C-alpha positions in Angstrom: 213.3 147.3 -68.3 210.0 147.0 -68.1 208.0 149.7 -70.4 204.8 151.7 -69.0 202.0 150.0 -70.2 199.6 151.3 -72.4 196.3 153.6 -70.4 193.3 152.4 -72.4 190.3 154.3 -71.8 186.4 153.6 -72.5 184.4 155.9 -75.0 180.9 155.9 -74.9 180.6 158.6 -77.4 183.0 161.1 -78.9 183.0 163.8 -75.7 184.2 160.6 -73.5 186.9 159.6 -75.9 188.3 163.4 -76.5 187.8 163.7 -72.5 190.2 160.9 -72.2 192.5 161.7 -74.5 192.7 165.5 -72.6 193.2 163.6 -69.4 196.2 161.2 -70.4 194.8 158.3 -71.9 197.2 156.8 -74.7 194.1 154.8 -76.3 190.4 154.4 -76.4 187.9 151.6 -77.1 184.8 152.4 -78.7 181.9 150.9 -80.6 179.4 151.7 -83.2 175.6 151.1 -82.7 175.5 147.7 -83.5 178.5 144.6 -83.2 179.0 145.9 -79.9 179.3 144.7 -76.3 177.6 148.0 -75.2 174.8 148.5 -77.6 173.2 149.8 -74.5 175.3 153.4 -74.7 175.2 156.3 -76.9 178.0 154.9 -79.1 179.6 156.0 -82.0 178.1 157.6 -85.6 180.7 157.1 -88.0 180.6 161.1 -88.6 181.9 160.6 -84.8 184.2 158.0 -85.5 185.8 159.9 -88.6 186.3 162.9 -86.2 188.1 160.9 -83.5 190.3 159.5 -86.1 191.5 162.9 -87.0 192.1 163.8 -83.4 194.1 161.1 -83.0 196.0 161.4 -86.1 197.3 165.0 -85.2 197.8 164.0 -81.6 199.3 160.4 -81.9 196.6 158.8 -80.1 195.2 154.8 -80.7 191.7 154.4 -81.2 190.3 150.5 -81.0 187.0 149.7 -82.5 184.6 147.4 -80.4 183.0 144.6 -82.9 183.0 142.2 -80.2 179.5 140.2 -80.1 178.8 137.4 -81.8 177.2 137.7 -85.0 174.4 135.7 -86.7 174.3 134.0 -90.0 172.1 136.4 -91.6 174.1 139.5 -90.1 177.5 138.3 -91.8 177.1 140.7 -94.8 176.0 143.8 -92.9 178.8 142.8 -90.6 181.2 142.7 -93.5 180.1 146.2 -95.0 180.3 147.6 -91.6 183.8 146.5 -91.2 184.6 147.5 -94.5 183.5 151.1 -93.9 185.4 151.4 -90.7 188.5 150.0 -91.8 188.9 152.5 -94.2 190.0 155.0 -91.2 192.4 152.6 -90.2 191.5 151.8 -86.6 194.8 150.8 -84.7 192.9 147.4 -83.7 189.1 145.7 -83.7 188.5 144.0 -80.6 186.4 141.0 -81.6 184.6 137.8 -79.8 183.4 135.8 -83.0 186.1 133.7 -84.3 183.8 134.2 -87.8 184.4 137.7 -87.4 188.3 137.1 -86.9 188.1 135.1 -89.9 186.5 137.8 -92.0 188.9 140.2 -90.7 192.1 138.0 -91.7 190.6 137.7 -95.2 189.5 141.2 -96.1 191.2 143.4 -93.9 194.8 141.7 -93.2 196.0 145.1 -92.6 194.1 145.9 -89.6 195.2 144.4 -85.8 193.0 142.4 -84.4 192.4 141.8 -80.2 190.8 138.9 -78.9 187.8 140.3 -76.7 187.7 139.5 -73.1 184.4 137.9 -74.4 186.6 135.1 -76.1 187.0 133.8 -72.2 191.0 133.3 -72.4 192.6 132.7 -69.4 195.4 130.7 -70.0 198.6 130.3 -72.2 197.2 127.8 -74.5 194.5 130.2 -74.8 196.8 132.9 -76.0 198.6 130.1 -78.7 195.4 129.6 -80.3 194.8 133.6 -80.4 198.2 134.1 -82.4 197.2 130.8 -84.7 193.7 132.7 -85.5 196.0 135.7 -86.4 195.4 137.9 -83.3 198.0 140.5 -82.1 196.6 141.1 -78.4 194.4 139.1 -75.9 192.4 141.1 -73.5 192.1 138.3 -70.3 189.1 137.1 -68.5 188.8 139.1 -65.3 188.7 136.1 -63.8 192.4 135.7 -64.0 194.3 135.9 -60.7 197.4 138.0 -60.5 199.6 134.8 -59.8 198.0 133.3 -62.8 199.0 136.6 -64.9 202.5 136.1 -64.0 202.7 132.7 -65.4 200.3 133.4 -68.7 203.1 136.3 -69.2 206.2 134.1 -68.9 204.3 131.1 -71.5 203.2 133.8 -73.7 204.7 136.3 -76.3 201.3 138.0 -77.4 200.5 141.3 -75.9 198.5 140.8 -72.8 195.4 143.4 -71.5 194.1 143.5 -68.5 191.2 145.7 -66.6 192.5 147.6 -63.7 189.0 149.3 -62.6 185.1 149.7 -63.0 182.2 147.3 -62.9 182.8 143.7 -63.3 180.3 141.0 -64.2 179.8 138.2 -62.0 180.0 135.4 -64.8 182.9 134.3 -66.8 183.3 136.6 -69.9 181.7 135.4 -73.4 179.3 132.3 -71.4 176.8 133.9 -69.4 173.5 133.6 -70.6 171.8 135.2 -67.8 169.7 138.0 -69.3 169.1 136.2 -72.4 167.5 133.7 -70.4 165.0 135.6 -68.7 163.9 137.7 -72.1 166.1 137.2 -74.7 168.2 140.3 -74.1 171.8 138.3 -74.9 174.8 139.8 -73.1 177.1 138.2 -75.7 175.4 140.8 -78.0 175.6 144.0 -76.1 171.9 143.8 -74.4 172.3 142.8 -71.2 170.0 143.7 -68.8 172.1 143.4 -65.5 169.9 140.7 -63.8 172.8 140.2 -61.3 172.2 143.5 -59.7 168.5 142.1 -58.8 167.4 141.2 -55.7 166.7 137.3 -55.3 165.3 135.6 -52.6 166.0 132.1 -50.7 164.7 130.2 -47.4 167.6 132.0 -45.7 166.7 135.5 -46.8 166.8 137.6 -49.7 169.6 139.7 -51.3 172.0 140.7 -54.3 173.2 137.4 -54.4 175.3 138.0 -58.0 176.3 141.7 -57.4 180.0 142.4 -57.7 181.7 145.6 -56.3 184.0 147.4 -58.8 187.5 146.5 -59.6 190.0 149.1 -58.4 193.8 148.4 -58.9 195.5 151.5 -58.0 197.4 150.7 -55.6 198.8 147.8 -57.9 199.9 149.3 -60.6 203.8 148.4 -59.7 202.6 144.6 -60.0 201.0 145.3 -62.9 204.1 146.8 -64.9 206.2 143.9 -63.2 204.0 141.6 -64.7 204.7 142.6 -68.3 201.4 143.8 -69.5 201.0 145.8 -72.4 197.8 147.7 -71.7 195.7 148.6 -68.9 191.9 148.7 -69.7 189.3 151.3 -67.5 185.9 149.7 -68.0 182.7 152.4 -68.2 181.5 152.7 -71.9 178.0 153.3 -70.0 179.5 156.0 -68.2 179.9 159.9 -69.1 182.7 162.2 -69.5 183.2 162.9 -65.3 184.2 159.1 -65.0 186.2 158.8 -67.5 188.4 162.3 -66.3 188.5 161.1 -62.8 189.7 157.4 -63.6 192.2 158.7 -66.2 193.8 161.4 -64.3 194.2 159.2 -61.3 195.5 155.9 -63.1 197.6 158.4 -65.2 199.0 159.7 -62.0 200.5 156.6 -60.7 201.5 154.8 -64.3 203.7 158.0 -64.6 205.2 158.3 -60.7 208.7 156.7 -60.0 209.3 154.5 -57.5 209.9 156.4 -55.1 207.2 158.8 -55.7 204.4 155.9 -55.4 203.7 156.3 -51.8 203.4 160.2 -51.9 201.2 160.7 -54.7 198.6 157.9 -54.2 196.4 159.8 -51.7 195.8 162.4 -54.5 195.3 159.9 -56.8 192.7 157.9 -54.6 190.7 161.3 -54.0 190.6 162.2 -57.8 189.1 158.7 -58.4 186.7 158.9 -55.6 185.1 161.7 -58.4 184.2 158.7 -60.4 180.8 157.8 -58.3 181.6 153.8 -58.6 180.5 151.2 -56.3 182.6 150.0 -53.0 185.9 148.9 -54.5 187.7 145.5 -54.6 190.5 143.6 -56.0 188.2 142.0 -58.2 189.5 138.3 -58.9 193.1 139.2 -58.8 193.4 138.0 -55.3 192.0 134.3 -54.7 192.2 135.0 -50.9 189.2 137.5 -51.3 187.1 135.6 -53.7 184.3 135.7 -50.7 184.8 139.4 -50.4 183.8 140.1 -54.2 180.0 140.1 -54.2 178.1 142.7 -51.9 174.8 141.1 -51.3 173.5 143.4 -48.9 173.0 146.6 -50.5 171.9 147.6 -54.1 174.8 147.3 -56.6 174.3 150.9 -58.5 177.1 153.2 -59.2 176.9 156.2 -57.4 176.6 158.2 -54.0 173.3 157.6 -52.6 172.1 161.4 -52.2 168.3 161.2 -51.3 165.0 159.3 -51.6 161.7 159.6 -53.9 158.8 161.1 -51.7 156.2 161.2 -54.4 155.7 161.0 -58.5 153.9 163.0 -61.1 153.6 163.0 -64.7 156.4 165.4 -65.1 158.6 164.5 -62.5 159.2 163.5 -58.9 159.7 164.9 -55.4 162.7 163.8 -53.8 164.1 164.6 -50.1 168.2 164.9 -50.4 170.6 163.4 -48.3 173.5 165.1 -50.0 173.2 168.0 -52.3 171.9 168.0 -56.0 172.4 171.0 -58.6 172.1 171.4 -61.8 173.4 169.5 -64.6 174.2 166.4 -62.2 173.3 162.9 -63.4 171.2 161.1 -61.0 170.0 157.4 -61.3 166.7 156.3 -59.5 166.8 153.0 -58.7 164.0 151.0 -57.4 164.6 148.7 -54.5 164.1 145.8 -56.3 167.4 146.1 -58.1 165.6 146.2 -61.5 167.4 149.0 -63.9 166.0 152.5 -62.9 165.8 155.6 -65.2 169.0 157.8 -65.7 168.4 161.5 -65.5 170.7 164.5 -66.1 169.1 167.4 -63.7 168.0 170.4 -66.0 165.0 171.9 -64.1 164.5 172.3 -60.1 162.0 173.7 -58.7 161.4 174.3 -54.5 158.0 175.3 -53.2 156.6 175.8 -56.7 159.6 178.6 -57.4 162.5 178.0 -59.7 166.0 176.4 -58.0 169.4 175.7 -59.0 169.9 173.2 -56.5 168.8 171.1 -53.5 170.7 171.5 -50.2 171.4 168.2 -47.8 168.1 167.8 -45.8 165.9 169.6 -48.2 162.9 168.5 -50.8 162.7 169.6 -54.0 161.1 168.6 -57.4 163.2 167.1 -60.1 161.4 167.5 -63.8 161.9 165.1 -66.2 159.7 162.8 -68.5 160.6 159.6 -67.3 158.9 157.1 -65.5 160.1 157.1 -61.8 159.9 154.3 -59.2 157.6 155.3 -56.3 160.1 153.7 -53.7 162.9 154.9 -55.8 166.5 155.6 -54.1 168.4 158.6 -55.9 171.9 158.0 -56.7 174.7 161.2 -57.6 176.0 159.3 -60.8 178.1 162.1 -62.2 179.0 165.7 -62.1 179.3 168.3 -65.1 182.6 168.1 -66.6 184.6 170.7 -69.2 183.0 170.0 -72.3 184.8 170.0 -75.7 181.9 170.7 -78.0 183.7 173.5 -79.9 186.7 171.6 -80.5 184.6 168.2 -81.8 183.0 170.9 -84.1 186.1 171.7 -85.7 187.9 168.2 -86.3 187.2 167.2 -89.8 185.0 164.4 -90.5 187.1 161.8 -92.3 185.8 158.9 -94.1 189.6 157.3 -94.9 192.7 157.1 -93.2 195.9 156.5 -95.6 199.2 155.2 -95.0 201.7 156.8 -96.9 205.6 155.7 -98.5 207.5 158.3 -99.5 210.9 157.9 -101.5 213.4 161.0 -101.6 216.2 161.2 -104.2 218.1 163.7 -105.9 215.9 164.0 -108.9 212.3 162.6 -107.9 210.1 162.5 -105.2 207.6 159.1 -105.1 204.5 158.5 -102.8 202.4 155.5 -102.7 199.2 155.1 -100.9 200.6 151.5 -99.1 197.3 150.3 -98.1 195.5 150.9 -101.7 197.0 148.8 -103.9 195.0 149.8 -106.9 196.0 153.5 -106.5 198.7 154.9 -108.9 202.0 156.1 -107.8 202.7 160.0 -107.4 206.0 161.2 -108.7 207.3 164.2 -109.5 210.8 165.6 -110.8 212.8 167.6 -108.3 216.4 168.7 -107.7 217.9 168.4 -104.3 221.3 169.8 -104.0 223.9 167.8 -101.5 223.8 168.8 -98.2 226.7 170.7 -97.0 226.0 170.9 -93.0 222.8 169.2 -92.0 221.1 166.9 -94.3 216.9 166.7 -94.6 216.0 164.1 -92.0 213.3 161.9 -92.7 211.0 163.1 -89.7 210.8 166.5 -91.7 209.0 164.5 -94.6 206.8 163.0 -91.9 205.3 165.8 -90.1 204.7 167.5 -93.4 203.2 164.8 -95.1 201.0 164.0 -92.3 199.1 167.2 -93.3 198.4 165.9 -96.6 194.6 166.1 -95.6 191.4 166.8 -97.4 187.9 167.5 -95.6 187.3 163.6 -95.9 191.2 162.0 -96.1 193.0 161.7 -93.3 196.9 160.4 -93.1 197.3 157.9 -90.5 201.1 157.2 -91.2 204.1 158.5 -92.9 207.3 156.0 -93.7 209.9 158.2 -95.4 212.7 156.7 -97.2 215.9 159.2 -98.4 218.5 157.8 -100.4 221.4 160.4 -99.8 221.8 163.3 -98.0 220.4 166.3 -99.6 219.0 170.0 -98.9 215.7 170.9 -98.8 214.0 174.2 -97.3 210.7 173.9 -95.4 208.7 176.0 -97.9 210.1 173.5 -101.2 209.0 170.5 -98.7 205.7 172.4 -98.0 204.7 173.3 -101.5 205.7 169.1 -102.8 202.9 168.1 -100.1 200.6 170.5 -101.5 201.0 169.6 -104.7 200.8 165.9 -103.8 197.3 167.0 -101.8 195.8 168.3 -104.7 196.3 165.2 -107.0 195.0 162.9 -103.9 191.9 164.7 -103.8 191.3 164.3 -107.4 192.2 160.5 -108.1 191.6 158.6 -104.8 188.6 156.2 -105.1 188.0 153.6 -102.0 188.2 150.1 -102.6 184.6 149.0 -103.5 183.1 146.8 -100.6 183.2 142.9 -101.0 180.3 140.2 -101.1 180.2 137.5 -98.9 179.5 134.1 -101.0 175.9 133.3 -100.5 176.1 129.1 -99.6 174.4 126.6 -101.3 172.6 124.1 -99.0 174.0 121.1 -98.6 172.8 117.7 -98.8 173.5 115.4 -95.4 175.6 112.7 -96.5 176.7 110.8 -93.2 174.9 109.2 -90.4 172.9 111.1 -87.7 175.0 110.7 -84.0 173.0 111.3 -81.1 174.9 111.9 -78.0 174.0 111.6 -74.7 175.9 113.2 -71.8 175.5 111.6 -68.2 176.4 113.0 -65.1 179.6 110.7 -64.1 181.3 111.2 -67.0 181.1 115.2 -67.9 183.8 117.4 -66.2 182.4 120.4 -67.8 181.0 122.2 -64.9 183.6 122.1 -62.5 187.0 121.2 -62.8 188.5 117.8 -61.8 190.5 114.7 -62.9 188.1 112.5 -64.7 188.1 108.4 -63.7 189.0 107.5 -67.0 188.3 103.8 -65.8 184.5 104.6 -66.2 185.2 106.0 -70.0 184.5 103.7 -72.4 186.3 103.9 -75.9 183.1 104.7 -77.6 182.8 107.7 -75.2 183.5 111.4 -75.5 185.7 113.2 -72.9 184.1 116.4 -72.2 186.9 118.8 -71.4 186.6 121.8 -68.5 185.4 125.1 -69.5 188.0 126.6 -67.3 191.3 125.3 -66.6 193.8 127.8 -64.5 197.7 128.3 -65.8 198.4 126.2 -62.8 196.2 123.3 -63.4 197.1 122.7 -66.9 199.6 120.0 -66.3 196.7 117.6 -64.4 194.5 118.2 -67.4 197.2 117.4 -69.6 198.3 114.3 -67.7 194.4 113.8 -67.9 194.0 113.8 -71.4 197.4 111.7 -71.5 195.7 108.8 -69.7 192.6 108.8 -71.7 194.1 109.0 -75.1 196.0 105.7 -73.9 193.4 103.8 -72.1 191.5 104.0 -75.9 189.6 107.1 -75.7 189.5 108.9 -78.8 186.6 110.9 -78.5 187.0 114.7 -77.2 184.2 117.5 -76.7 186.4 120.9 -76.6 183.9 123.6 -74.8 186.7 126.4 -75.1 189.4 127.8 -77.5 192.4 126.5 -75.3 191.6 123.3 -75.8 192.5 123.1 -79.4 196.1 123.7 -78.5 196.0 121.0 -76.0 194.6 118.3 -78.5 197.3 119.1 -81.5 199.4 116.0 -80.3 196.8 113.8 -81.0 196.5 113.0 -84.9 193.7 110.1 -84.7 191.2 111.8 -82.4 187.8 112.9 -83.2 186.8 116.5 -81.8 183.4 117.8 -81.4 182.6 121.0 -79.9 180.1 122.0 -77.3 178.5 124.3 -74.8 179.6 127.3 -74.0 181.6 127.8 -77.6 179.9 129.7 -79.6 178.8 128.9 -82.9 176.2 131.6 -84.8 177.3 131.6 -88.4 179.0 129.5 -91.2 182.1 131.3 -90.9 182.7 129.8 -87.5 181.7 126.3 -88.8 184.4 126.5 -91.4 187.3 127.9 -89.2 186.5 124.5 -86.8 186.4 122.5 -89.7 189.9 123.6 -90.8 190.7 122.8 -86.7 189.6 119.3 -87.2 186.4 119.5 -85.5 183.8 116.6 -86.8 181.0 118.5 -85.5 180.3 121.7 -84.2 177.3 122.4 -82.1 175.3 125.3 -82.8 174.8 127.8 -79.9 172.2 127.5 -77.7 170.6 131.2 -77.6 170.0 131.0 -81.2 166.4 131.3 -82.7 164.7 128.8 -84.9 165.2 130.6 -88.2 169.2 130.9 -88.3 169.5 127.3 -86.4 167.4 125.7 -89.2 169.6 127.8 -91.8 172.6 126.7 -90.5 171.7 123.2 -90.5 170.3 123.6 -93.8 173.9 124.9 -94.8 176.0 122.4 -93.0 174.3 119.1 -92.2 176.9 117.0 -91.9 179.2 119.5 -89.8 176.5 120.8 -87.1 175.1 119.3 -83.8 171.8 120.6 -82.3 171.6 120.8 -78.4 168.5 119.6 -78.0 167.8 118.8 -74.0 169.4 119.8 -70.7 169.5 122.4 -67.9 171.9 124.8 -69.1 174.4 126.5 -67.2 173.1 130.1 -67.7 176.4 131.7 -65.3 179.7 130.4 -64.5 181.8 132.3 -62.1 185.0 131.6 -59.5 183.4 134.1 -56.9 182.3 132.5 -53.6 178.4 133.6 -53.6 176.7 134.0 -50.2 174.0 131.3 -51.3 173.4 128.1 -52.5 170.7 125.7 -53.8 167.5 127.2 -54.8 166.6 131.2 -55.4 163.7 132.9 -57.0 163.6 136.4 -58.6 161.1 139.0 -57.5 158.6 137.4 -60.2 158.7 134.0 -58.8 161.1 132.3 -61.6 162.8 129.7 -59.8 167.0 128.9 -60.3 169.7 126.7 -58.7 172.9 127.8 -57.4 175.2 124.6 -57.4 178.8 125.4 -55.8 182.1 123.1 -57.6 186.0 123.0 -57.2 186.6 125.9 -59.1 183.2 127.1 -60.3 179.9 128.1 -59.2 177.1 127.6 -61.7 173.5 128.7 -62.0 171.0 126.7 -63.3 167.1 127.5 -64.1 164.7 125.8 -62.8 163.1 124.6 -66.1 165.2 122.5 -68.5 165.8 123.6 -72.2 164.4 121.7 -74.7 164.1 122.0 -78.4 160.7 120.3 -80.6 162.8 117.7 -82.3 160.1 116.8 -84.5 160.8 120.2 -86.2 164.1 119.8 -86.8 165.4 118.3 -90.0 167.9 115.5 -90.1 170.8 116.7 -88.0 172.6 115.5 -85.3 171.4 116.2 -81.7 173.1 116.6 -78.1 170.9 115.7 -74.8 172.6 116.9 -71.5 171.6 114.5 -68.0 174.7 115.9 -66.1 171.8 118.5 -64.4 168.4 117.4 -65.6 166.2 114.1 -65.5 164.5 112.6 -68.4 161.3 114.0 -69.4 161.0 116.5 -67.0 157.8 118.8 -67.1 159.1 122.3 -66.4 160.6 123.1 -69.7 161.6 126.0 -71.9 162.6 126.8 -75.5 164.7 129.5 -74.6 165.1 131.8 -77.8 163.5 129.0 -80.4 160.4 130.6 -80.4 161.6 134.3 -79.9 164.5 136.5 -81.8 167.7 136.8 -79.6 168.3 140.4 -79.2 
């Protein structure tokens, strides 16, 4: 019998988190101000996180921390300090992308479960197997996995699987997109995406929003996901407000709890509730391969919300709008320029009509919205949210926890002992008692659990209580409460947190091995589009560049391809995705190097890859000069630098409505190239690093989509900081 999956909701702030729980979410995922993939939202302070954990403790809910961006070498100690502080609150799991962060978590915080972010790009069972080897307990699958592939992955994997069921979709495969970063240094892999996919682009065939996806909608497919054995169903939307969270959670909760015979009757009501979420047009996303041509909605602005009017004129203190739908005080609106560039979001707090105060602008009326933001003169106004029930008073009354503890309680006739089980240096609290044998009903462990979960102070919370009763005894509720009160007084006096650990500062190494300059040629590369390599062309000294993406039902072909290459004498393989390590395990006499788009941004990643048998780890192409040089200095024999090539800045399974050359509104050129499995986007400019500035280090030049010595070049983020 299949169990009901967890319903996991987004929380951009504590108000949204409480809204999610109050409307039926089992768990929420939320991030702090840094190191999370939605840094553009409000996010949580540590105080807010402490309050949220207090709520979760009391109501039996779960909270997952999103720590799912790439971490640069110079940020490792800050990342460790941040994790130290937040793990004292014992989140139910930490969601992460960076292999180095996984290593950090397993070494310093082994009691905290780790979930693999969708940013890891895991899309098949070998990828899930590698996640398990890393000590990960749950994999959030790549969003471009089909329903059929999901079932196959479940059949071959025993880890928990999590999938998205609603909300905005990225056009690109997760964790490999360089689009936003290329256009200004704002990396989507660092939570800074400027959403270039929502902008207008131009081609000879016309203009349009060629990468703008519809929203994912799976309300009618909940039974299929239950049948697939998925552990958690995830709603996207940490950039959205409480009204969106309330509507989506309520609708999906209704369908999750519906019995099989109730589904048809309840679906209309659930859809009506969901329509209040004010998203984009709904689609089945990437779950149905037959509908990949419908994912992109290229003819309209990819704005979340319902169009409700347009800008007539602007002033320094606001703008005049012509309404096509009513707009009232408290509504949340977005004013979107026709270019598709990101427009300002506004909560309506003041309206005037004919210079008189008003509470609403009716349909077909004109009114002035007061605000202090710059409004685009050609703006289209979208209703993005409604006012909903507020939980400000409830939030104010929550304690601000700084630590969450787990207790182990041991009860016998003559003594009661309590351990703080996640704090090995804390003394055991012990008290003499005298419990009589039970004449009728013996005291149960759950009674002690409920009472000792109340052993909280203004800053200390109790996450979990495990109780062992050695015998059958009687104890009154009053007696147990007194014991708990005595323990709480002791705990408040003696508890001190474990000090934050320090990472070792590495000593620069001296290069000992020879430098290898690798050249990738078009006929030898199968990274961008999955196909079987023509191994008769691969010589023993050449590399097999493994494909970034391999669907579950294509794995046997890839395994066969690797075996053929090996038995023909090939001993050099380049890994571009986590899953490939699992496929290469059986070969003990091969050389493995890594390459784009497997991200390497800090030494902890390099150390993990070396343990997996990697010879040279290619440093991440988004890195700026300072970080690149630092890693080369620390690991001169273990790294390689990508120095020349036309970078794939977006990879997708979606069928785009255009191919060939396109330009953006500022004249920057790009090339769309369609392959058998993936469509890729390349910039017109070639990435080129100033080799003369690099210290002695192995290099990688890629001529698979570039000619030697092209004139239009870019150093990408090398001379600017990757945000």
